[in-house]
KEPAKOL-348897 format. One record per atom (N, C-alpha, C, O): residue in one letter; x, y, z. Coordinates in steps of 0.05 Angstrom, whole numbers, padded with zeros to 5 digits, always signed. Example, Ala and Ser with C-alpha at 12.3 -4.5 7.8 and 13.67 -1.06 7.14 Angstrom:
<pts>
A+00264-00114+00156
A+00246-00090+00156
A+00264-00066+00156
A+00285-00066+00169
S+00257-00045+00142
S+00273-00021+00143
S+00258+00001+00157
S+00268+00023+00161
</pts>
This chain:
<pts>
M+00283+00226+00201
M+00269+00248+00219
M+00283+00278+00210
M+00306+00284+00206
V+00259+00293+00210
V+00276+00324+00204
V+00247+00333+00221
V+00226+00322+00227
K+00257+00356+00224
K+00250+00373+00250
K+00224+00398+00231
K+00234+00414+00215
D+00205+00397+00234
D+00181+00408+00216
D+00189+00437+00229
D+00190+00441+00253
S+00194+00456+00212
S+00196+00484+00219
S+00172+00502+00220
S+00175+00526+00226
V+00145+00490+00213
V+00121+00511+00227
V+00121+00497+00253
V+00126+00511+00272
T+00118+00474+00256
T+00114+00461+00287
T+00126+00450+00297
T+00119+00434+00315
N+00149+00456+00290
N+00176+00446+00313
N+00170+00413+00327
N+00176+00404+00349
Q+00152+00397+00298
Q+00159+00374+00315
Q+00170+00356+00291
Q+00173+00362+00268
I+00176+00325+00306
I+00196+00308+00286
I+00171+00304+00269
I+00147+00302+00276
V+00183+00301+00246
V+00169+00287+00221
V+00190+00266+00204
V+00214+00270+00201
P+00177+00248+00197
P+00188+00219+00182
P+00186+00232+00157
P+00165+00241+00147
K+00218+00233+00143
K+00210+00247+00116
K+00233+00215+00099
K+00251+00206+00114
A+00231+00205+00074
A+00244+00200+00063
A+00263+00215+00045
A+00252+00237+00040
F+00283+00215+00035
F+00294+00227+00014
F+00311+00213-00010
F+00327+00195-00007
Y+00305+00222-00026
Y+00318+00209-00053
Y+00329+00217-00077
Y+00309+00226-00087
S+00348+00219-00096
S+00358+00230-00115
S+00354+00214-00134
S+00359+00190-00132
I+00345+00224-00155
I+00349+00220-00183
I+00364+00241-00204
I+00354+00261-00216
G+00396+00228-00204
G+00416+00246-00220
G+00416+00264-00200
G+00419+00260-00176
I+00409+00290-00216
I+00424+00316-00193
I+00396+00326-00175
I+00396+00343-00157
D+00377+00312-00184
D+00351+00320-00171
D+00354+00314-00135
D+00374+00301-00131
Q+00342+00319-00117
Q+00337+00321-00097
Q+00314+00315-00080
Q+00309+00334-00065
Y+00293+00292-00077
Y+00265+00295-00070
Y+00267+00290-00039
Y+00287+00284-00025
A+00237+00296-00031
A+00244+00282+00001
A+00202+00279+00007
A+00184+00296+00006
I+00201+00268+00008
I+00172+00262+00014
I+00165+00257+00044
I+00183+00252+00061
D+00134+00258+00051
D+00135+00249+00081
D+00124+00225+00073
D+00113+00220+00052
V+00130+00206+00100
V+00131+00183+00103
V+00112+00173+00130
V+00112+00150+00140
A+00094+00202+00140
A+00085+00190+00159
A+00056+00173+00165
A+00037+00187+00171
Y+00052+00153+00164
Y+00027+00141+00158
Y+00015+00134+00188
Y+00030+00131+00207
P-00017+00132+00193
P-00024+00116+00218
P-00011+00094+00220
P+00004+00087+00201
L-00013+00079+00243
L-00006+00052+00257
L+00025+00048+00235
L+00030+00024+00230
L+00041+00068+00225
L+00066+00056+00222
L+00085+00082+00230
L+00080+00106+00229
T+00105+00071+00238
T+00125+00082+00254
T+00153+00074+00236
T+00156+00054+00222
Y+00170+00093+00238
Y+00200+00090+00223
Y+00230+00095+00246
Y+00234+00117+00256
Q+00242+00080+00249
Q+00262+00090+00266
Q+00282+00111+00250
Q+00282+00114+00225
S+00298+00124+00266
S+00322+00147+00254
S+00332+00136+00231
S+00331+00111+00233
N+00341+00143+00214
N+00364+00133+00179
N+00357+00099+00180
N+00376+00083+00181
E+00333+00091+00180
E+00316+00072+00175
E+00319+00070+00135
E+00317+00090+00121
K+00322+00052+00130
K+00321+00053+00103
K+00302+00037+00083
K+00303+00012+00086
V+00283+00049+00061
V+00262+00040+00065
V+00262+00043+00035
V+00275+00062+00026
T+00248+00027+00017
T+00241+00030-00012
T+00225+00045-00012
T+00206+00044+00003
V+00230+00068-00036
V+00215+00090-00053
V+00208+00086-00076
V+00227+00087-00092
I+00177+00080-00090
I+00169+00082-00114
I+00153+00105-00123
I+00137+00117-00108
F+00156+00110-00141
F+00158+00132-00163
F+00148+00124-00192
F+00152+00102-00203
E+00132+00154-00204
E+00129+00141-00233
E+00157+00164-00253
E+00162+00187-00247
T+00167+00154-00269
T+00194+00169-00274
T+00190+00193-00289
T+00208+00209-00296
E+00168+00195-00295
E+00142+00228-00307
E+00144+00248-00283
E+00154+00270-00282
H+00131+00229-00258
H+00125+00247-00234
H+00143+00241-00210
H+00135+00232-00189
P+00165+00245-00214
P+00188+00237-00192
P+00180+00254-00159
P+00183+00248-00135
S+00173+00269-00168
S+00157+00285-00143
S+00141+00269-00127
S+00141+00272-00103
K+00123+00250-00141
K+00095+00237-00126
K+00111+00209-00123
K+00117+00193-00140
A+00116+00208-00101
A+00133+00179-00093
A+00119+00168-00072
A+00099+00181-00065
S+00124+00147-00061
S+00109+00131-00038
S+00128+00110-00027
S+00142+00098-00044
V+00131+00102-00002
V+00145+00094+00009
V+00130+00060+00006
V+00108+00057+00015
Y+00144+00035-00007
Y+00136+00011-00019
Y+00128+00004+00008
Y+00147+00005+00024
R+00102-00004+00021
R+00098-00021+00041
R+00061-00022+00032
R+00049-00004+00022
F+00053-00043+00036
F+00023-00053+00041
F+00010-00032+00046
F-00003-00020+00030
W+00014-00024+00078
W-00001+00004+00089
W+00013+00037+00081
W+00034+00044+00091
G-00002+00051+00065
G+00015+00066+00061
G+00012+00065+00024
G+00004+00083+00009
Y+00019+00048+00019
Y+00028+00048-00018
Y+00003+00035-00030
Y-00012+00048-00046
W-00002+00007-00021
W-00023-00008-00034
W-00053-00004-00021
W-00073-00008-00034
L-00053+00004+00007
L-00068+00016+00029
L-00072+00040+00034
L-00050+00048+00041
H-00090+00062+00035
H-00098+00081+00038
H-00108+00091+00057
H-00111+00068+00066
W-00118+00104+00075
W-00136+00117+00094
W-00159+00115+00079
W-00178+00099+00079
E-00152+00140+00062
E-00177+00150+00045
E-00193+00131+00030
E-00216+00136+00025
E-00179+00106+00022
E-00189+00093+00001
E-00208+00080+00022
E-00232+00084+00017
L-00199+00062+00050
L-00205+00049+00068
L-00228+00067+00084
L-00237+00050+00099
I-00243+00092+00088
I-00260+00104+00095
I-00277+00095+00075
I-00295+00078+00079
G-00270+00110+00046
G-00294+00109+00033
G-00299+00083+00017
G-00314+00083-00003
S-00286+00063+00025
S-00297+00037+00018
S-00315+00025+00043
S-00330+00008+00034
I-00318+00030+00070
I-00325+00028+00090
I-00356+00047+00084
I-00378+00036+00087
I-00354+00070+00077
I-00380+00083+00083
I-00391+00078+00050
I-00415+00085+00048
A-00382+00071+00031
A-00399+00056+00011
A-00408+00026+00019
A-00429+00015+00013
A-00394+00019+00030
A-00412-00010+00046
A-00438-00004+00060
A-00462-00011+00057
F-00427+00009+00074
F-00457+00018+00097
F-00474+00035+00087
F-00494+00040+00101
V-00473+00052+00054
V-00486+00066+00040
V-00507+00039+00034
V-00531+00035+00039
L-00488+00021+00019
L-00504+00000+00002
L-00518-00020+00027
L-00537-00034+00019
F-00513-00021+00046
F-00522-00032+00061
F-00549-00025+00074
F-00565-00044+00079
Q-00556-00002+00079
Q-00574+00019+00086
Q-00597+00018+00062
Q-00621+00017+00068
I-00589+00018+00041
I-00601+00011+00023
I-00618-00005+00011
I-00639+00002+00000
A-00606-00038+00012
A-00613-00054+00021
A-00624-00058+00035
A-00641-00074+00028
V-00626-00050+00063
V-00638-00062+00082
V-00674-00046+00076
V-00695-00058+00079
S-00671-00015+00066
S-00694-00005+00064
S-00709-00015+00044
S-00733-00009+00042
I-00696-00030+00029
I-00714-00043+00003
I-00724-00067+00011
I-00743-00076-00001
T-00714-00077+00028
T-00719-00106+00038
T-00750-00098+00061
T-00772-00109+00063
N-00737-00075+00077
N-00763-00077+00090
N-00787-00061+00090
N-00805-00060+00107
N-00784-00048+00066
N-00811-00038+00053
N-00816-00054+00028
N-00809-00045+00007
P-00828-00075+00029
P-00841-00079-00009
P-00863-00070-00011
P-00880-00068+00006
T-00862-00062-00037
T-00880-00056-00056
T-00916-00075-00039
T-00916-00089-00018
E-00934-00070-00052
E-00961-00077-00054
E-00955-00105-00070
E-00957-00127-00060
A-00947-00101-00093
A-00949-00116-00111
A-00924-00145-00096
A-00933-00168-00095
A-00902-00139-00090
A-00893-00156-00080
A-00902-00172-00054
A-00892-00194-00052
L-00915-00165-00036
L-00929-00178-00015
L-00952-00196-00025
L-00960-00219-00020
K-00959-00175-00043
K-00983-00200-00052
K-00974-00219-00069
K-00989-00237-00075
E-00947-00217-00079
E-00931-00241-00095
E-00924-00267-00072
E-00924-00292-00072
Q-00916-00244-00051
Q-00909-00276-00035
Q-00931-00288-00017
Q-00925-00310-00006
M-00951-00280-00013
M-00971-00284-00002
M-00985-00305-00019
M-00995-00325-00008
D-00985-00301-00046
D-01001-00319-00064
D-00981-00335-00070
D-00995-00350-00084
Y-00958-00346-00071
Y-00927-00363-00078
Y-00946-00388-00054
Y-00952-00385-00031
N-00951-00414-00078
N-00960-00438-00071
N-00938-00454-00079
N-00934-00454-00103
P-00920-00470-00062
P-00898-00484-00082
P-00910-00514-00086
P-00913-00528-00066
G-00917-00524-00114
G-00931-00538-00108
G-00910-00569-00104
G-00891-00569-00089
K-00915-00585-00113
K-00911-00620-00108
K-00889-00617-00125
K-00896-00610-00148
K-00855-00622-00120
K-00837-00629-00137
K-00831-00665-00128
K-00828-00675-00106
T-00830-00675-00148
T-00814-00701-00150
T-00778-00699-00137
T-00764-00679-00138
K-00772-00719-00129
K-00740-00719-00116
K-00722-00713-00138
K-00703-00698-00134
Y-00728-00723-00163
Y-00709-00717-00187
Y-00719-00704-00197
Y-00724-00714-00218
D-00729-00676-00194
D-00735-00665-00221
D-00716-00650-00236
D-00722-00641-00258
</pts>
């Protein structure tokens, strides 16, 4: 936990080093809390060590941006499907009205 110099609030940060280089990342995720001096696993790409993340399901595998984007995409696709099925074309209505299921044998 580190005190932010701009907002004067306590912000959770993870510190790690690679050789002589020191890095710090912000680990504040919604619905996730950390204790002071809690040890966490940090994952990073060797070519971009400053782009790191704490290895947890929430925050590494699942981000707020992805979750909100997926919900919005599902809602939009659902609305498109509803609008298509509620407003069929004249040809589709005629085809549904003219449909006559024929007699079928039991083992067709």
